[in-house]
C-alpha positions as CSV (number, residue, x, y, z in Angstrom):
1,M,53.4,9.0,19.2
2,I,50.2,8.6,17.5
3,E,49.4,12.5,18.0
4,D,52.9,13.2,16.4
5,K,52.3,10.9,13.4
6,K,48.8,12.8,13.1
7,R,50.2,16.2,13.4
8,F,52.9,15.1,10.8
9,W,50.2,14.0,8.2
10,D,48.0,17.1,8.7
11,N,51.0,19.7,8.4
12,K,50.1,22.2,5.8
13,Y,53.7,22.3,4.4
14,F,53.6,18.3,3.9
15,K,50.5,18.4,2.0
16,L,51.9,21.3,-0.2
17,S,55.1,19.3,-0.9
18,I,52.7,16.2,-1.9
19,R,50.7,18.6,-4.4
20,V,54.1,19.9,-5.8
21,A,55.2,16.3,-6.2
22,Y,51.9,15.3,-7.9
23,Y,52.4,18.2,-10.4
24,L,55.8,17.6,-11.3
25,F,54.9,13.9,-11.9
26,M,51.9,14.7,-14.2
27,I,54.2,17.4,-16.2
28,G,56.6,14.9,-16.7
29,V,54.2,12.3,-17.9
30,L,52.7,14.8,-20.4
31,W,56.0,15.8,-21.4
32,R,56.8,12.1,-22.4
33,I,53.6,11.6,-24.5
34,Y,54.0,15.2,-26.4
35,S,57.8,15.4,-26.5
36,H,57.8,14.0,-30.2
37,R,54.5,15.9,-31.2
38,S,55.8,18.9,-32.8
39,P,54.0,22.4,-33.1
40,P,52.4,23.2,-36.3
41,S,54.5,24.3,-39.1
42,G,52.2,26.9,-40.9
43,P,49.1,24.8,-41.7
44,I,50.8,21.4,-41.1
45,T,50.8,19.3,-37.7
46,Y,53.3,16.8,-37.5
47,T,55.2,14.5,-35.4
48,D,58.8,13.6,-35.7
49,D,61.2,10.9,-34.1
50,G,64.2,13.3,-33.8
51,K,65.3,11.8,-37.2
52,S,62.3,12.4,-39.7
53,V,58.8,13.8,-40.0
54,T,55.1,12.5,-40.5
55,I,52.6,14.9,-41.4
56,I,49.6,14.0,-39.3
57,D,46.9,16.9,-40.0
58,I,46.4,20.1,-42.2
59,S,44.7,23.1,-41.1
60,L,40.9,22.7,-42.1
61,F,39.9,25.0,-45.0
62,M,43.6,25.5,-46.1
63,E,43.9,28.5,-48.3
64,N,46.8,27.3,-50.5
65,E,44.7,25.6,-53.6
66,D,48.2,24.4,-55.1
67,Y,50.3,23.1,-52.4
68,V,53.8,21.8,-52.2
69,I,54.5,19.8,-49.4
70,P,57.8,20.6,-47.9
71,A,60.8,18.1,-48.1
72,T,62.2,19.1,-44.9
73,I,60.8,20.5,-41.4
74,D,63.1,21.6,-38.7
75,N,66.0,20.5,-40.7
76,M,64.5,16.7,-40.7
77,P,63.2,15.0,-43.8
78,V,59.7,14.6,-44.3
79,T,59.3,11.0,-44.9
80,S,55.5,10.2,-44.5
81,I,52.0,11.7,-44.9
82,G,49.9,10.1,-42.3
83,S,46.3,8.5,-42.6
84,N,43.6,11.1,-43.4
85,A,46.2,14.0,-43.1
86,F,44.5,16.0,-46.1
87,H,41.2,14.3,-46.2
88,R,38.2,16.4,-47.5
89,Q,40.6,19.5,-48.1
90,T,38.1,20.8,-50.7
91,N,40.1,23.9,-51.6
92,L,43.1,21.9,-53.0
93,T,43.5,21.7,-56.4
94,S,47.2,20.5,-57.0
95,I,49.6,18.6,-54.7
96,T,53.4,18.0,-55.2
97,I,54.9,15.5,-53.2
98,P,58.5,15.5,-52.8
99,S,61.3,13.0,-53.2
100,S,61.6,12.4,-49.4
101,I,58.5,10.9,-48.9
102,T,58.4,7.1,-48.7
103,R,54.7,6.5,-47.5
104,I,51.4,8.2,-48.2
105,G,48.8,6.8,-45.5
106,D,45.5,5.5,-45.8
107,N,43.0,7.9,-47.2
108,A,45.5,10.8,-47.1
109,F,43.9,12.9,-49.8
110,A,40.5,11.0,-49.9
111,D,37.5,13.2,-50.9
112,C,39.6,16.3,-52.1
113,T,36.9,17.0,-54.6
114,R,38.5,19.9,-56.3
115,L,42.0,18.1,-56.6
116,T,43.0,18.0,-60.4
117,S,46.7,17.2,-60.5
118,I,49.1,15.0,-58.3
119,T,53.0,15.1,-58.8
120,I,54.9,12.3,-57.1
121,Q,58.6,13.0,-57.2
122,A,59.4,10.0,-54.8
123,S,60.7,6.7,-56.5
124,G,59.9,3.9,-54.2
125,I,57.0,5.4,-52.3
126,S,54.3,3.2,-51.0
127,I,50.6,4.7,-51.5
128,G,48.0,3.6,-49.0
129,D,44.5,2.2,-49.1
130,G,42.1,4.8,-50.4
131,A,44.8,7.5,-50.6
132,F,43.4,9.4,-53.4
133,S,39.7,7.7,-53.4
134,G,36.9,10.3,-54.3
135,C,38.9,12.9,-55.8
136,K,36.3,13.4,-58.5
137,S,38.0,16.1,-60.3
138,L,41.4,14.6,-60.6
139,T,42.7,14.3,-64.2
140,T,46.5,14.3,-63.9
141,V,48.8,11.6,-61.9
142,T,52.4,11.5,-62.2
143,I,53.9,8.7,-60.5
144,P,57.7,7.6,-61.2
145,A,58.9,4.1,-62.0
146,G,60.1,2.4,-58.9
147,T,57.0,2.7,-56.9
148,S,56.6,0.1,-54.5
149,S,53.0,-0.4,-54.1
150,I,49.4,1.2,-54.9
151,G,46.9,0.3,-52.0
152,K,43.3,-1.0,-52.2
153,G,41.0,1.5,-53.6
154,A,43.8,4.0,-54.0
155,F,42.2,5.8,-57.1
156,S,38.5,4.6,-56.7
157,R,35.6,6.9,-57.7
158,C,38.2,9.4,-59.4
159,T,35.3,10.0,-62.1
160,G,37.5,12.6,-63.8
161,L,40.5,10.1,-64.8
162,T,40.8,9.3,-68.3
163,N,44.2,7.6,-68.5
164,F,46.6,6.2,-66.0
165,A,49.9,4.6,-66.1
166,I,50.9,2.0,-63.4
167,P,54.2,2.7,-62.6
168,I,57.2,0.0,-63.3
169,G,57.7,-1.7,-59.8
170,V,54.3,-2.1,-58.8
171,T,53.7,-6.0,-58.6
172,R,49.9,-6.1,-58.0
173,I,47.0,-3.9,-59.1
174,E,45.0,-4.3,-55.7
175,D,41.4,-4.8,-55.1
176,A,39.1,-1.9,-56.4
177,T,42.1,0.4,-57.3
178,F,40.1,2.0,-60.0
179,Y,36.7,1.0,-58.9
180,D,34.1,3.2,-60.6
181,C,36.4,5.4,-62.4
182,T,33.9,5.9,-65.0
183,Y,35.7,8.0,-67.3
184,L,38.9,6.0,-67.5
185,N,39.5,5.0,-71.1
186,S,43.2,3.9,-71.4
187,I,45.4,2.2,-68.8
188,T,49.0,1.2,-69.1
189,I,50.2,-1.9,-67.3
190,P,53.8,-2.6,-66.7
191,S,55.6,-6.0,-66.9
192,S,56.2,-5.7,-63.2
193,V,52.6,-6.8,-62.5
194,N,51.9,-10.4,-61.7
195,S,48.1,-10.0,-60.5
196,I,44.9,-8.1,-60.9
197,G,42.9,-7.7,-57.7
198,S,39.2,-8.4,-57.4
199,E,37.0,-5.5,-58.8
200,A,40.3,-3.5,-59.7
201,F,38.5,-2.1,-62.5
202,Y,34.9,-2.6,-61.7
203,S,32.4,-0.4,-63.7
204,C,35.0,1.6,-65.8
205,V,32.4,1.9,-68.4
206,N,34.7,3.8,-70.7
207,L,37.5,1.8,-70.7
208,K,37.8,0.5,-74.4
209,S,40.8,-1.8,-74.6
210,I,43.2,-3.5,-72.2
211,T,46.7,-5.0,-72.7
212,I,47.6,-7.7,-69.9
213,P,51.3,-8.3,-69.9
214,G,52.9,-11.7,-69.8
215,S,54.0,-11.5,-66.2
216,V,50.1,-11.5,-64.8
217,T,49.3,-14.9,-63.4
218,S,46.0,-14.2,-62.0
219,I,43.0,-12.2,-62.9
220,E,40.7,-12.0,-59.7
221,K,36.9,-11.8,-59.1
222,G,35.2,-9.2,-61.0
223,A,38.6,-7.5,-62.0
224,F,36.7,-6.1,-65.2
225,Y,33.1,-6.2,-64.2
226,G,30.8,-4.1,-66.0
227,C,33.6,-2.8,-68.3
228,T,30.9,-2.2,-71.2
229,R,33.1,-0.8,-74.0
230,I,35.8,-3.4,-74.0
231,T,35.3,-5.5,-77.2
232,H,38.2,-8.0,-77.1
233,I,40.8,-9.3,-74.8
234,K,44.0,-11.3,-75.1
235,I,44.7,-13.5,-72.2
236,P,48.4,-14.2,-72.2
237,S,49.9,-17.6,-71.6
238,S,51.1,-16.6,-68.0
239,V,47.6,-16.5,-66.6
240,T,46.7,-19.5,-64.7
241,S,43.6,-18.6,-63.0
242,I,40.5,-16.3,-63.6
243,G,38.2,-15.5,-61.0
244,D,34.4,-15.3,-60.7
245,T,32.6,-12.7,-62.8
246,A,36.1,-11.5,-63.9
247,F,34.6,-10.2,-67.3
248,Q,30.9,-10.5,-66.4
249,H,28.6,-7.7,-68.0
250,C,31.3,-6.7,-70.4
251,M,28.4,-6.2,-73.0
252,A,30.6,-5.4,-76.0
253,L,33.3,-7.9,-75.8
254,T,32.9,-10.5,-78.6
255,T,36.1,-12.4,-78.4
256,A,38.8,-13.7,-76.0
257,Y,42.0,-15.1,-77.2
258,F,43.6,-17.5,-75.0
259,T,47.6,-18.0,-76.1
260,G,48.4,-20.6,-73.5
261,N,46.7,-23.5,-71.6
262,A,43.3,-23.3,-70.3
263,P,43.5,-21.5,-67.0
264,I,41.5,-22.4,-64.1
265,M,38.1,-20.6,-64.5
266,G,35.6,-19.0,-62.0
267,K,31.9,-18.9,-62.2
268,K,30.3,-16.7,-64.6
269,A,33.4,-15.1,-65.9
270,F,32.2,-14.0,-69.2
271,D,28.6,-14.1,-68.4
272,G,26.6,-11.1,-70.0
273,T,29.2,-10.5,-72.8
274,A,28.0,-10.0,-76.5
275,S,25.6,-12.4,-78.0
276,N,28.3,-13.6,-80.3
277,F,31.1,-14.1,-77.8
278,T,33.8,-16.5,-78.8
279,V,36.8,-18.0,-77.0
280,Y,39.7,-18.6,-79.1
281,Y,42.6,-20.9,-78.4
282,H,45.7,-22.5,-80.0
283,G,45.2,-25.8,-81.2
284,D,48.3,-27.2,-79.3
285,K,47.1,-26.0,-76.0
286,T,45.6,-28.1,-73.3
287,G,42.5,-27.9,-71.1
288,F,40.1,-26.5,-73.9
289,T,37.2,-28.0,-75.8
290,S,35.4,-27.3,-79.0
291,P,32.6,-26.1,-79.8
292,K,31.9,-25.1,-76.2
293,W,34.5,-24.4,-73.4
294,E,33.0,-23.7,-69.7
295,G,29.8,-23.1,-71.4
296,Y,31.0,-20.4,-74.1
297,T,31.5,-20.9,-77.7
298,A,35.1,-21.8,-78.5
299,G,37.3,-22.5,-81.6
300,K,40.9,-23.1,-82.4
301,M,42.8,-19.7,-83.0
302,D,43.9,-18.8,-86.5
303,D,47.6,-18.5,-86.3
304,S,47.5,-15.1,-87.8
305,K,45.7,-13.8,-84.5
């Protein structure tokens, strides 16, 4: 009986059948892993779930300098651009993103150093952290109203940007969104925004003026740190807190007009401003003191201002 069993296990046909079964099993495993990973479409590599497509990679050194992302691939809508998908595509000079896209992933176009123009056609899109950071040649950005969010550092170090209109629908200017955008001189903030994040406009040294809408309730740490050309700022009555160093080293800043009650103030919020910097407030508002408030020269506002 033992010999019979030994002959059975040593049978070459049995061993062959075991190998075939193993190979078929591994093919099945690999098929399950890669069944939703679609082949490249031109320079694009993408995945799909049978209903929609996410672009996950682009061929290195793509030749198309002006690129229009397709709205459909294999009869499925392209709804997402994955993280790092176009990262460091240094030949890319313009990009058009179709209305089918709902999400641009983190760092999707980061360090595309020749990119000059972005056109986003999708309303309700979410833009990830660092999505366009380091695009130092970027000068034109078109984003429609209804955009749901712009991530942290999304346009940081875009040193070619001179103006930017945050679309209606965005509720928060995230941390470092425009960090070190050294040529940014004009920014439009819509009434949908309720907070300005830490270092949002850090070292925007050419930003000359800023209008904070009456919807904003908080200006966070270092939000306008080092904006050396701002000369005056009006703080709406909606603002209840101003973070540490929020306007520190705004060296040309001479006046801050507060239209509501005194907000909670962080440390060094206005340190390093002009030597004649003065805080003005309405006499019927609470929390202010004169001639000094929070260590800064302060006085009642002329009703004409």
